[in-house]
C-alpha positions as a Python dict, from the first residue, in 0.01 Angstrom:
ca = {
    (1, 'M'): (0, 0, 0),
    (2, 'T'): (-224, 133, 273),
    (3, 'D'): (-507, -76, 412),
    (4, 'Q'): (-836, 102, 360),
    (5, 'T'): (-1119, 33, 609),
    (6, 'S'): (-1451, 194, 679),
    (7, 'D'): (-1595, 321, 1006),
    (8, 'L'): (-1832, 26, 1039),
    (9, 'P'): (-1848, -137, 1384),
    (10, 'G'): (-1566, -384, 1431),
    (11, 'G'): (-1354, -214, 1166),
    (12, 'E'): (-1493, -429, 886),
    (13, 'P'): (-1456, -262, 544),
    (14, 'D'): (-1756, -190, 325),
    (15, 'P'): (-1801, -449, 49),
    (16, 'V'): (-1639, -341, -275),
    (17, 'D'): (-1891, -249, -543),
    (18, 'P'): (-1914, -548, -785),
    (19, 'D'): (-1899, -311, -1082),
    (20, 'I'): (-1563, -181, -959),
    (21, 'T'): (-1431, -532, -898),
    (22, 'K'): (-1535, -636, -1249),
    (23, 'A'): (-1384, -327, -1413),
    (24, 'L'): (-1051, -372, -1236),
    (25, 'S'): (-1024, -750, -1269),
    (26, 'G'): (-741, -914, -1457),
    (27, 'L'): (-472, -665, -1357),
    (28, 'P'): (-120, -799, -1277),
    (29, 'D'): (-2, -911, -934),
    (30, 'G'): (48, -616, -704),
    (31, 'F'): (-261, -434, -831),
    (32, 'G'): (-521, -634, -641),
    (33, 'D'): (-585, -364, -377),
    (34, 'F'): (-692, -101, -625),
    (35, 'A'): (-1059, -193, -627),
    (36, 'R'): (-1065, -103, -257),
    (37, 'I'): (-844, 204, -308),
    (38, 'F'): (-1065, 329, -591),
    (39, 'Q'): (-1384, 281, -387),
    (40, 'D'): (-1255, 433, -62),
    (41, 'E'): (-1020, 708, -179),
    (42, 'I'): (-1043, 792, -547),
    (43, 'R'): (-1414, 761, -622),
    (44, 'P'): (-1536, 996, -343),
    (45, 'A'): (-1306, 1273, -471),
    (46, 'L'): (-1436, 1223, -825),
    (47, 'Q'): (-1800, 1210, -714),
    (48, 'A'): (-1752, 1543, -537),
    (49, 'R'): (-1676, 1701, -877),
    (50, 'E'): (-1957, 1533, -1073),
    (51, 'G'): (-2177, 1842, -1044),
    (52, 'D'): (-1897, 2055, -1187),
    (53, 'R'): (-1864, 1810, -1478),
    (54, 'L'): (-2235, 1829, -1559),
    (55, 'A'): (-2230, 2208, -1546),
    (56, 'A'): (-1920, 2228, -1767),
    (57, 'I'): (-2070, 1990, -2023),
    (58, 'A'): (-2396, 2187, -2032),
    (59, 'K'): (-2207, 2511, -2083),
    (60, 'A'): (-1993, 2361, -2359),
    (61, 'R'): (-2293, 2221, -2543),
    (62, 'E'): (-2485, 2547, -2523),
    (63, 'A'): (-2182, 2744, -2642),
    (64, 'G'): (-2129, 2496, -2924),
    (65, 'Y'): (-2485, 2535, -3048),
    (66, 'V'): (-2478, 2914, -3019),
    (67, 'G'): (-2131, 2947, -3168),
    (68, 'G'): (-2217, 2711, -3452),
    (69, 'G'): (-2534, 2907, -3523),
    (70, 'I'): (-2348, 3239, -3526),
    (71, 'G'): (-2089, 3098, -3761),
    (72, 'I'): (-2333, 2938, -4006),
    (73, 'V'): (-2573, 3233, -4022),
    (74, 'G'): (-2289, 3485, -4046),
    (75, 'V'): (-2120, 3295, -4330),
    (76, 'L'): (-2447, 3267, -4524),
    (77, 'I'): (-2523, 3638, -4482),
    (78, 'G'): (-2169, 3742, -4562),
    (79, 'L'): (-2141, 3531, -4879),
    (80, 'F'): (-2492, 3538, -5024),
    (81, 'V'): (-2668, 3848, -4884),
    (82, 'A'): (-2409, 4116, -4813),
    (83, 'K'): (-2161, 3971, -5066),
    (84, 'L'): (-1881, 4050, -4824),
    (85, 'P'): (-1641, 3755, -4775),
    (86, 'I'): (-1471, 3937, -4490),
    (87, 'L'): (-1801, 3937, -4300),
    (88, 'A'): (-1824, 3560, -4345),
    (89, 'I'): (-1471, 3518, -4212),
    (90, 'V'): (-1537, 3738, -3909),
    (91, 'A'): (-1862, 3554, -3834),
    (92, 'A'): (-1688, 3217, -3850),
    (93, 'M'): (-1415, 3340, -3617),
    (94, 'V'): (-1668, 3479, -3369),
    (95, 'G'): (-1868, 3157, -3371),
    (96, 'F'): (-1559, 2942, -3322),
    (97, 'G'): (-1430, 3169, -3048),
    (98, 'Y'): (-1758, 3150, -2858),
    (99, 'A'): (-1763, 2771, -2879),
    (100, 'W'): (-1401, 2758, -2760),
    (101, 'W'): (-1484, 2985, -2466),
    (102, 'G'): (-1771, 2757, -2368),
    (103, 'A'): (-1546, 2449, -2368),
    (104, 'R'): (-1279, 2597, -2139),
    (105, 'D'): (-1439, 2462, -1822),
    (106, 'V'): (-1438, 2110, -1966),
    (107, 'T'): (-1068, 2138, -2044),
    (108, 'K'): (-992, 2277, -1700),
    (109, 'L'): (-1188, 2001, -1528),
    (110, 'G'): (-1008, 1737, -1734),
    (111, 'K'): (-673, 1859, -1600),
    (112, 'E'): (-803, 1857, -1244),
    (113, 'A'): (-949, 1507, -1289),
    (114, 'K'): (-610, 1381, -1406),
    (115, 'T'): (-455, 1492, -1078),
    (116, 'L'): (-739, 1334, -879),
    (117, 'L'): (-670, 1004, -1055),
    (118, 'V'): (-292, 992, -1101),
    (119, 'A'): (-178, 1139, -769),
    (120, 'P'): (-335, 872, -541),
    (121, 'I'): (-221, 591, -770),
    (122, 'A'): (134, 727, -767),
    (123, 'R'): (123, 750, -386),
    (124, 'Q'): (24, 385, -356),
    (125, 'F'): (337, 287, -548),
    (126, 'E'): (545, 544, -357),
    (127, 'L'): (608, 740, -676),
    (128, 'S'): (626, 1115, -740),
    (129, 'F'): (406, 1287, -998),
    (130, 'N'): (476, 1633, -1139),
    (131, 'E'): (245, 1768, -1409),
    (132, 'A'): (476, 2057, -1505),
    (133, 'P'): (837, 1955, -1428),
    (134, 'G'): (1020, 2204, -1649),
    (135, 'Q'): (1313, 2061, -1841),
    (136, 'V'): (1395, 1695, -1769),
    (137, 'A'): (1771, 1647, -1785),
    (138, 'S'): (1763, 1283, -1894),
    (139, 'I'): (1630, 1383, -2236),
    (140, 'Y'): (1997, 1437, -2325),
    (141, 'R'): (2067, 1070, -2254),
    (142, 'H'): (1793, 976, -2499),
    (143, 'H'): (1960, 1203, -2752),
    (144, 'D'): (2309, 1069, -2685),
    (145, 'V'): (2207, 710, -2764),
    (146, 'G'): (2021, 815, -3080),
    (147, 'I'): (1655, 761, -2997),
    (148, 'V'): (1547, 1127, -3016),
    (149, 'P'): (1666, 1376, -3281),
    (150, 'D'): (1823, 1720, -3241),
    (151, 'W'): (1591, 1999, -3130),
    (152, 'D'): (1587, 2376, -3070),
    (153, 'R'): (1286, 2413, -2841),
    (154, 'D'): (1144, 2170, -2585),
    (155, 'S'): (866, 2130, -2329),
    (156, 'Y'): (780, 1857, -2081),
    (157, 'E'): (491, 1737, -1869),
    (158, 'D'): (362, 1450, -1654),
    (159, 'L'): (689, 1338, -1493),
    (160, 'I'): (664, 1018, -1288),
    (161, 'T'): (969, 918, -1083),
    (162, 'G'): (1025, 636, -839),
    (163, 'T'): (1189, 303, -764),
    (164, 'R'): (1077, -54, -826),
    (165, 'K'): (1277, -354, -708),
    (166, 'G'): (1581, -132, -662),
    (167, 'V'): (1554, 17, -1013),
    (168, 'D'): (1522, 396, -1034),
    (169, 'F'): (1299, 504, -1320),
    (170, 'E'): (1132, 806, -1469),
    (171, 'L'): (863, 852, -1727),
    (172, 'F'): (771, 1182, -1888),
    (173, 'E'): (619, 1337, -2198),
    (174, 'A'): (845, 1545, -2421),
    (175, 'H'): (764, 1779, -2709),
    (176, 'L'): (1071, 1862, -2915),
    (177, 'E'): (1069, 2116, -3199),
    (178, 'E'): (1323, 2224, -3456),
    (179, 'R'): (1353, 2577, -3597),
    (180, 'R'): (1346, 2577, -3976),
    (181, 'H'): (1393, 2862, -4219),
    (182, 'S'): (1263, 2910, -4571),
    (183, 'T'): (1308, 3186, -4829),
    (184, 'D'): (1040, 3289, -5079),
    (185, 'S'): (1088, 3417, -5434),
    (186, 'K'): (1133, 3774, -5309),
    (187, 'G'): (1416, 3680, -5076),
    (188, 'R'): (1210, 3709, -4761),
    (189, 'T'): (1303, 3461, -4488),
    (190, 'Q'): (1040, 3289, -4278),
    (191, 'T'): (1093, 3088, -3961),
    (192, 'R'): (869, 2804, -3852),
    (193, 'W'): (873, 2544, -3577),
    (194, 'V'): (841, 2179, -3672),
    (195, 'T'): (773, 1899, -3423),
    (196, 'V'): (1048, 1638, -3450),
    (197, 'F'): (935, 1430, -3151),
    (198, 'R'): (629, 1420, -2933),
    (199, 'G'): (566, 1129, -2703),
    (200, 'Q'): (680, 936, -2399),
    (201, 'C'): (1035, 899, -2270),
    (202, 'L'): (1138, 641, -2011),
    (203, 'R'): (1465, 591, -1828),
    (204, 'F'): (1550, 294, -1608),
    (205, 'A'): (1873, 295, -1405),
    (206, 'F'): (1985, -56, -1310),
    (207, 'H'): (2301, 65, -1129),
    (208, 'K'): (2522, -199, -1290),
    (209, 'S'): (2654, -142, -1638),
    (210, 'F'): (2567, -352, -1937),
    (211, 'H'): (2867, -510, -2106),
    (212, 'G'): (2785, -342, -2439),
    (213, 'R'): (2529, -120, -2610),
    (214, 'T'): (2216, -264, -2770),
    (215, 'L'): (1989, -39, -2977),
    (216, 'V'): (1636, -129, -3086),
    (217, 'T'): (1480, 83, -3363),
    (218, 'R'): (1195, 52, -3608),
    (219, 'D'): (1256, -141, -3928),
    (220, 'A'): (1372, 127, -4173),
    (221, 'G'): (1377, -88, -4486),
    (222, 'F'): (1654, 26, -4724),
    (223, 'F'): (1805, 248, -4452),
    (224, 'N'): (1875, -54, -4229),
    (225, 'R'): (2207, -90, -4411),
    (226, 'F'): (2334, 222, -4234),
    (227, 'G'): (2328, 30, -3905),
    (228, 'G'): (2296, 158, -3551),
    (229, 'G'): (2618, 352, -3516),
    (230, 'K'): (2991, 310, -3490),
    (231, 'G'): (3103, -29, -3364),
    (232, 'M'): (2752, -177, -3374),
    (233, 'Q'): (2640, -476, -3576),
    (234, 'R'): (2298, -613, -3652),
    (235, 'A'): (2195, -850, -3371),
    (236, 'M'): (2104, -1207, -3453),
    (237, 'L'): (1780, -1285, -3266),
    (238, 'E'): (1550, -1583, -3277),
    (239, 'D'): (1215, -1403, -3276),
    (240, 'R'): (1121, -1345, -3640),
    (241, 'E'): (801, -1157, -3553),
    (242, 'F'): (1000, -907, -3345),
    (243, 'E'): (1260, -871, -3621),
    (244, 'R'): (978, -800, -3866),
    (245, 'I'): (884, -492, -3662),
    (246, 'F'): (1220, -381, -3519),
    (247, 'E'): (1586, -364, -3612),
    (248, 'V'): (1839, -445, -3341),
    (249, 'Y'): (2205, -340, -3336),
    (250, 'T'): (2457, -426, -3069),
    (251, 'T'): (2821, -423, -2969),
    (252, 'D'): (2773, -751, -2778),
    (253, 'Q'): (2586, -1028, -2960),
    (254, 'V'): (2573, -1259, -2657),
    (255, 'E'): (2439, -993, -2419),
    (256, 'S'): (2177, -876, -2669),
    (257, 'R'): (2029, -1226, -2678),
    (258, 'Y'): (2018, -1242, -2299),
    (259, 'L'): (1851, -902, -2280),
    (260, 'L'): (1603, -932, -2564),
    (261, 'T'): (1428, -1250, -2458),
    (262, 'P'): (1084, -1332, -2602),
    (263, 'D'): (922, -1206, -2277),
    (264, 'L'): (1090, -866, -2293),
    (265, 'M'): (1029, -830, -2665),
    (266, 'Q'): (660, -903, -2607),
    (267, 'N'): (655, -647, -2325),
    (268, 'L'): (796, -383, -2561),
    (269, 'V'): (529, -461, -2820),
    (270, 'D'): (261, -455, -2548),
    (271, 'M'): (390, -120, -2423),
    (272, 'E'): (326, 34, -2765),
    (273, 'K'): (-32, -89, -2755),
    (274, 'T'): (-93, 14, -2394),
    (275, 'F'): (51, 362, -2445),
    (276, 'H'): (-139, 404, -2774),
    (277, 'G'): (193, 509, -2923),
    (278, 'G'): (421, 401, -3202),
    (279, 'K'): (773, 400, -3337),
    (280, 'L'): (913, 256, -3015),
    (281, 'K'): (1290, 280, -2981),
    (282, 'C'): (1509, 175, -2693),
    (283, 'C'): (1872, 141, -2598),
    (284, 'F'): (2056, -56, -2329),
    (285, 'D'): (2365, 144, -2242),
    (286, 'D'): (2590, 191, -1937),
    (287, 'G'): (2347, 41, -1687),
    (288, 'E'): (2044, 225, -1826),
    (289, 'L'): (1752, 130, -2045),
    (290, 'L'): (1614, 429, -2236),
    (291, 'I'): (1286, 408, -2427),
    (292, 'T'): (1089, 649, -2646),
    (293, 'L'): (746, 614, -2802),
    (294, 'Q'): (585, 869, -3026),
    (295, 'G'): (216, 916, -2981),
    (296, 'S'): (-67, 1026, -2757),
    (297, 'D'): (-58, 1160, -2403),
    (298, 'L'): (-48, 928, -2106),
    (299, 'F'): (-232, 967, -1777),
    (300, 'E'): (-529, 1140, -1940),
    (301, 'P'): (-859, 1102, -1753),
    (302, 'G'): (-1063, 1015, -2061),
    (303, 'S'): (-1378, 1173, -2196),
    (304, 'M'): (-1551, 1428, -1980),
    (305, 'F'): (-1881, 1319, -2137),
    (306, 'K'): (-1904, 1016, -1907),
    (307, 'R'): (-1921, 1003, -1527),
    (308, 'L'): (-1604, 1104, -1349),
    (309, 'D'): (-1621, 802, -1119),
    (310, 'D'): (-1629, 547, -1401),
    (311, 'P'): (-1376, 280, -1285),
    (312, 'E'): (-1256, 234, -1644),
    (313, 'R'): (-1068, 562, -1602),
    (314, 'V'): (-845, 419, -1331),
    (315, 'R'): (-806, 86, -1510),
    (316, 'E'): (-647, 259, -1809),
    (317, 'L'): (-403, 438, -1581),
    (318, 'L'): (-314, 117, -1396),
    (319, 'S'): (-246, -51, -1731),
    (320, 'D'): (4, 226, -1808),
    (321, 'F'): (186, 164, -1480),
    (322, 'A'): (178, -213, -1532),
    (323, 'A'): (344, -178, -1873),
    (324, 'V'): (633, 15, -1712),
    (325, 'F'): (673, -235, -1429),
    (326, 'N'): (668, -529, -1672),
    (327, 'I'): (973, -388, -1850),
    (328, 'I'): (1167, -359, -1524),
    (329, 'D'): (1070, -709, -1414),
    (330, 'A'): (1169, -863, -1748),
    (331, 'V'): (1510, -693, -1761),
    (332, 'M'): (1583, -790, -1400),
    (333, 'A'): (1498, -1153, -1474),
    (334, 'N'): (1710, -1154, -1789),
    (335, 'R'): (2015, -1011, -1612),
    (336, 'R'): (1988, -1267, -1334),
    (337, 'A'): (1973, -1541, -1596),
    (338, 'Q'): (2281, -1394, -1765),
    (339, 'D'): (2481, -1387, -1442),
    (340, 'P'): (2309, -1577, -1156),
    (341, 'G'): (2588, -1485, -915),
    (342, 'R'): (2510, -1112, -903),
    (343, 'D'): (2212, -884, -856),
    (344, 'A'): (2057, -719, -1159),
}
């Protein structure tokens, strides 16, 4: 990480704001410089846009009040005065449309704030960040190992790529949809798109193959009896709490116990909480660990109704990165324990 200093005589850095230090305290090792980085690099860029945030919020509020008023008055007139339901519908649409128009600047600023926050953090870890990467090829690996379903239409965003301790990794958001057809009583066919997966996908390449395949899925109750696929058996683990949440199948019982240590299992549970996601699935296969979580977006800047330079914004992002790094560190440690004579 770069060493940030001010222009004070003697090259001494400005003291870090105690509020920033407090907000960013308790982060893992390797994150200690971010109070300084936030104060010297990230916060000034956010403060420069604070006026834009206030203007956007004022515009959105005004448009919300006006649009709401148009909608309410128009619906009342349409239903109870003019007795024209269509007028009520049109009024509601106009009011909603005006409110939506007024909120566009807030949405636009939120996207810009995300870049102002994520890009400098990614640079400090020597990572790449791409908000609109197009199709991400590794989604097919997630499909091959059975942790995302079939799809007909896909879109991707917020791709993070980089290396930690010799492990190449990528993290991205995927939205997968399936085309479904239905026929009504008159024989007319309708097509609709149904979301089959929306959430985070992670891929870690450890460069040395695992001996077998180990699949971690959610506990499916009755459907557990169908197992994890051809040649896989239910893994016998010692952590009952983990087994209460997840089902584990493997082709190598010994390796699965080395891989899924209590530390790694706790990291997987913590990742769900940190990412505000659910239904975590993962698979160790051919030197790769692939993970999916369904749920909310990552790397979002938070509410635009609080100051842009609130340090809690960057703390949430750093917690996301820490959750990813913890998985890498745990797997590396487990593989070294499995075979001390070779690198992970």
